[in-house]
C-alpha positions as CSV (number, residue, x, y, z in Angstrom):
1,M,0.0,0.0,0.0
2,E,1.2,3.5,-0.8
3,K,0.5,7.0,0.3
4,I,0.0,9.1,-2.8
5,T,0.0,12.9,-2.7
6,V,-1.6,14.6,-5.6
7,G,-1.2,18.3,-6.3
8,V,-4.7,19.7,-7.3
9,D,-5.4,23.2,-8.5
10,G,-8.8,24.8,-8.5
11,M,-10.2,23.8,-5.1
12,M,-11.5,26.9,-3.2
13,C,-13.3,25.5,-0.2
14,G,-14.4,22.5,1.8
15,H,-17.1,21.7,-0.7
16,C,-14.4,21.4,-3.4
17,E,-12.4,19.1,-1.2
18,A,-15.5,16.9,-0.6
19,H,-16.2,16.9,-4.4
20,V,-12.7,15.6,-5.1
21,N,-12.8,13.1,-2.2
22,D,-16.2,11.7,-3.4
23,A,-14.9,11.4,-7.0
24,V,-11.8,9.5,-5.9
25,R,-13.9,7.2,-3.5
26,N,-16.4,6.5,-6.3
27,A,-13.8,5.6,-8.9
28,L,-11.2,3.8,-6.9
29,K,-10.8,1.4,-4.0
30,V,-9.2,3.5,-1.4
31,K,-8.4,3.1,2.3
32,K,-8.4,6.8,2.9
33,V,-8.6,10.1,1.0
34,S,-8.4,13.6,2.2
35,S,-8.1,16.9,0.4
36,S,-6.9,20.4,1.4
37,H,-7.7,23.4,-0.7
38,A,-5.2,25.4,1.4
39,K,-2.4,23.0,0.6
40,K,-3.7,22.4,-2.9
41,E,-3.3,18.7,-2.5
42,T,-5.2,15.4,-2.1
43,V,-3.7,12.5,-0.1
44,I,-4.8,9.0,-1.1
45,I,-4.0,5.7,0.5
46,A,-4.5,3.6,-2.6
47,E,-3.4,3.3,-6.3
48,E,-4.8,3.2,-9.8
49,Q,-6.4,5.9,-12.2
50,I,-5.8,8.8,-9.8
51,K,-5.0,11.5,-12.4
52,S,-7.9,10.8,-14.7
53,T,-10.4,10.6,-11.8
54,I,-9.5,14.1,-10.5
55,D,-9.2,15.6,-14.0
56,A,-12.8,14.4,-14.7
57,T,-14.0,16.7,-11.9
58,G,-12.7,19.8,-13.7
59,Y,-9.8,20.4,-11.4
60,T,-6.2,20.1,-12.5
61,V,-3.6,17.6,-11.2
62,T,-0.3,19.4,-10.8
63,G,1.8,16.5,-9.6
64,I,1.9,13.1,-7.9
65,S,4.3,11.8,-5.3
66,R,4.4,8.3,-3.8
67,E,5.9,7.0,-0.6
68,P,5.5,3.7,1.3
69,Y,2.5,3.9,3.8
70,A,2.7,2.1,7.1
71,K,-0.3,2.3,9.4
72,K,0.7,3.6,12.8
73,G,-0.6,1.9,15.9
74,L,-2.1,3.5,19.0
75,F,-0.9,7.1,19.6
76,G,1.3,7.0,16.4
77,F,3.8,4.4,17.7
């Protein structure tokens, strides 16, 4: 499993974040997805078809980075 951070331009508020999150959840099998219009990014714990899913919402993917994801235990240890 990987943590994928996608740069997304065009989100202006919490409703935009929810729109992108819903689009990702509906198109992909994901463990977790969260968006931030302030950071201009979406963080996805999953893989597959990420760019095309977000592009279809009308927002623009500006970059994707990947790193191994390890679930942390109680209190982050």
